[in-house]
C-alpha positions as CSV (number, residue, x, y, z in Angstrom):
1,M,0.1,-0.1,-0.2
2,T,1.4,3.5,-1.1
3,I,0.1,6.9,-0.2
4,P,1.6,9.3,-2.9
5,T,2.4,12.9,-2.4
6,P,3.5,15.7,-4.5
7,N,7.1,16.4,-4.1
8,S,6.4,20.2,-3.9
9,F,4.9,19.3,-0.5
10,N,7.1,20.9,2.1
11,P,5.3,21.8,5.4
12,V,6.6,25.0,7.5
13,I,6.5,24.2,11.2
14,Y,6.2,27.0,13.7
15,N,7.3,26.1,17.4
16,F,4.6,28.8,18.5
17,P,4.9,29.7,22.2
18,S,2.1,28.3,24.1
19,R,-0.1,30.6,26.3
20,K,0.1,30.1,30.0
21,G,-1.4,26.8,31.4
22,E,-1.5,25.2,27.9
23,R,0.7,22.7,27.1
24,P,3.5,23.4,24.2
25,F,2.4,22.3,20.6
26,N,4.3,22.1,17.2
27,T,1.8,23.3,14.4
28,V,1.9,22.6,10.7
29,A,1.5,26.2,9.7
30,M,1.5,26.0,5.9
31,A,0.6,22.9,3.8
32,S,0.2,22.6,-0.2
33,V,-3.4,22.6,-1.1
34,Q,-1.9,19.9,-3.6
35,A,-1.3,17.6,-0.6
36,E,-4.3,15.5,-0.9
37,T,-3.5,11.8,-0.7
38,L,-4.9,8.9,-2.1
39,V,-4.6,5.3,-0.8
40,N,-3.4,3.5,-4.0
41,L,-4.0,-0.5,-3.8
42,G,-2.9,-1.0,-7.0
43,P,-4.2,-0.8,-10.6
44,G,-7.7,-0.2,-10.7
45,S,-8.4,-1.1,-7.1
46,P,-10.9,1.2,-5.1
47,N,-9.3,4.4,-2.9
48,R,-9.8,5.6,0.5
49,L,-13.4,6.9,-0.9
50,G,-14.5,3.8,-2.1
51,L,-14.2,5.0,-5.6
52,S,-12.0,3.1,-8.4
53,M,-9.8,6.0,-10.2
54,N,-6.5,6.6,-11.9
55,T,-4.7,8.6,-9.5
56,N,-2.5,10.1,-12.6
57,A,-5.6,11.5,-14.3
58,I,-6.8,13.0,-11.2
59,T,-3.4,14.9,-11.1
60,R,-3.9,15.8,-14.6
61,D,-7.6,17.1,-14.1
62,M,-6.1,18.9,-10.9
63,M,-3.5,20.8,-13.0
64,A,-5.7,21.5,-15.9
65,D,-8.2,22.8,-13.5
66,D,-5.9,24.9,-11.6
67,M,-4.4,26.3,-14.9
68,G,-7.6,27.2,-16.2
69,W,-9.0,29.3,-13.6
70,K,-5.7,31.1,-13.5
71,A,-5.8,31.9,-17.2
72,K,-9.2,33.7,-16.5
73,L,-8.1,36.4,-14.1
74,K,-7.5,39.7,-14.9
75,I,-4.1,40.2,-13.6
76,P,-2.8,44.1,-13.9
77,P,0.6,45.0,-15.3
78,K,3.6,43.9,-13.1
79,D,5.0,46.4,-10.7
80,A,8.2,47.5,-12.0
81,R,9.5,49.3,-9.2
82,K,12.6,48.5,-7.3
83,K,11.8,46.7,-4.2
84,T,13.8,46.5,-0.9
85,S,14.8,43.3,0.9
86,D,11.7,44.0,3.4
87,V,9.7,42.6,0.6
88,T,12.0,40.4,-1.4
89,D,13.9,38.6,1.5
90,T,11.3,35.7,1.9
91,K,11.0,31.9,2.4
92,G,9.8,31.4,-1.2
93,N,6.5,30.2,-0.1
94,E,3.2,30.9,-2.7
95,F,-0.3,32.1,-1.5
96,E,-1.6,28.7,-2.2
97,D,0.7,27.3,0.2
98,F,-1.8,28.7,2.7
99,C,-4.5,26.7,1.5
100,L,-6.8,29.6,0.7
101,K,-9.9,29.2,-0.7
102,R,-9.8,29.7,-4.6
103,E,-12.1,33.0,-4.5
104,L,-9.8,34.8,-2.4
105,L,-7.1,33.3,-4.3
106,M,-8.5,35.0,-7.6
107,G,-8.6,38.3,-5.4
108,I,-5.3,38.4,-4.3
109,F,-3.9,37.7,-8.0
110,E,-6.1,40.3,-9.5
111,K,-4.7,42.8,-7.0
112,G,-1.4,42.1,-8.4
113,W,-0.1,40.4,-5.2
114,E,2.1,37.4,-6.9
115,K,3.8,36.2,-3.7
116,P,3.6,36.6,0.0
117,S,5.8,39.3,1.9
118,P,8.0,38.3,4.9
119,I,5.5,39.9,7.1
120,Q,2.6,37.9,5.3
121,E,4.6,34.6,5.3
122,A,5.2,35.0,9.4
123,S,1.6,36.2,10.1
124,I,-0.9,34.5,7.7
125,P,-0.7,30.7,8.8
126,I,-0.7,31.9,12.7
127,A,-3.6,34.1,12.1
128,L,-5.4,31.2,10.3
129,L,-5.1,29.1,13.4
130,G,-7.0,31.8,15.6
131,R,-4.0,32.7,17.5
132,D,-3.0,36.3,18.8
133,I,-0.3,38.0,17.0
134,L,1.6,41.3,17.4
135,A,3.6,42.1,14.4
136,R,5.6,44.9,13.2
137,A,6.9,45.9,9.7
138,K,7.9,49.1,7.8
139,N,5.2,50.9,5.6
140,G,4.3,49.2,2.3
141,T,5.6,45.8,3.1
142,G,2.5,44.0,3.3
143,K,1.2,44.5,6.5
144,T,-2.7,45.1,5.7
145,G,-2.6,41.7,3.5
146,A,-1.1,40.2,6.7
147,Y,-4.6,40.5,8.5
148,I,-7.3,40.9,5.8
149,I,-6.1,37.9,3.9
150,P,-7.0,35.6,7.3
151,I,-10.0,37.7,8.2
152,L,-11.4,36.9,4.6
153,Q,-10.5,33.1,4.8
154,R,-12.4,32.8,7.9
155,I,-15.4,34.8,7.0
156,D,-18.3,32.7,6.4
157,I,-20.6,34.7,4.3
158,T,-23.7,32.7,4.6
159,K,-24.0,34.1,8.2
160,D,-25.4,37.3,8.2
161,Y,-23.7,39.1,11.0
162,I,-20.4,41.1,12.0
163,Q,-17.6,38.4,11.9
164,A,-14.6,41.0,11.9
165,L,-13.8,44.5,13.4
166,V,-10.7,46.0,12.3
167,I,-9.8,49.1,14.5
168,V,-7.1,51.7,12.7
169,P,-5.7,54.9,13.9
170,T,-7.0,57.5,11.2
171,R,-9.8,58.0,8.7
172,E,-7.5,58.0,6.1
173,L,-6.1,54.3,7.0
174,A,-9.6,53.0,7.4
175,L,-10.5,54.3,3.9
176,Q,-7.4,52.8,2.3
177,T,-7.5,49.0,4.3
178,S,-11.2,48.6,3.5
179,Q,-10.8,49.5,-0.3
180,I,-8.2,46.5,-0.1
181,C,-10.3,44.4,1.8
182,I,-13.3,45.1,-0.8
183,E,-10.9,44.4,-3.8
184,L,-9.7,41.2,-2.4
185,S,-13.4,39.8,-1.6
186,K,-14.7,40.8,-4.9
187,H,-15.0,37.1,-5.8
188,I,-16.2,36.2,-2.3
189,G,-18.7,38.3,-1.6
190,A,-18.2,39.7,1.8
191,R,-19.9,42.9,2.8
192,V,-17.5,45.7,4.0
193,M,-18.5,48.9,6.0
194,V,-16.4,51.7,7.1
195,T,-17.5,54.2,9.9
196,T,-15.0,57.0,10.8
197,G,-17.5,59.5,12.4
198,G,-18.7,62.6,11.3
199,T,-21.5,60.8,9.6
200,N,-25.4,60.5,10.7
201,L,-25.6,58.0,13.3
202,K,-28.9,56.8,12.2
203,D,-27.1,56.0,8.4
204,D,-24.6,53.8,10.2
205,I,-27.0,52.1,11.9
206,M,-29.1,51.5,8.9
207,R,-26.0,50.0,7.1
208,I,-25.2,47.9,9.8
209,Y,-28.8,46.4,9.4
210,E,-27.8,45.1,5.7
211,N,-26.0,42.4,7.5
212,V,-22.2,43.5,7.1
213,H,-19.6,41.0,7.7
214,I,-16.3,43.6,8.3
215,I,-16.4,46.6,9.9
216,F,-13.3,49.2,9.5
217,A,-13.7,51.9,12.5
218,L,-11.5,54.3,14.3
219,C,-10.1,53.5,17.7
220,N,-11.0,57.4,19.0
221,G,-14.5,56.9,17.8
222,M,-15.4,53.9,19.9
223,N,-17.2,53.5,22.9
224,L,-15.4,50.4,24.2
225,N,-17.3,50.6,27.5
226,S,-20.6,49.9,25.8
């Protein structure tokens, strides 16, 4: 009995510190979405799903489907600006390595993001596990994507209630980050709302009743005691 796996499968193990009172653990933070394994008992024999199929044919179909949806994307022109080591000094991972849903990957690639930056490589896998993160990086290194991508991955658009609250210090940043969120989620259908103060309170309440999934707000415009 053999269990074939693609040669490209190379999980990265993070020894993430455990919280007080928890047992230490090792976490497989990144794994290739192509690492689905089938138990091959021999030619023509059933696999673990009880179906008789050729694993080579399955692999070819998966590759054809993979190339098909990517070919239909509207990719913007490649960014020719010079990049510093804060962006290029990566571990060589791809966005597909995070096992993100296809609709999110479509938004990422159509945004023009080719590969995750160092801050995204470090943050996204841990955030997808639901762990708390305190991260710091320079401007223009992909911090926004580092937290918006996990948010969009974990959002369930079939549930009509607020599932994420993003708090930022300035109105300009709220507008900027919410726009990025809207662009990344255009194939997902997540509903995004921005509230920065200076607007009619009744209008904000009415927008919240429109089944918003993600809210961007200012830290100085919230009453955290209410």
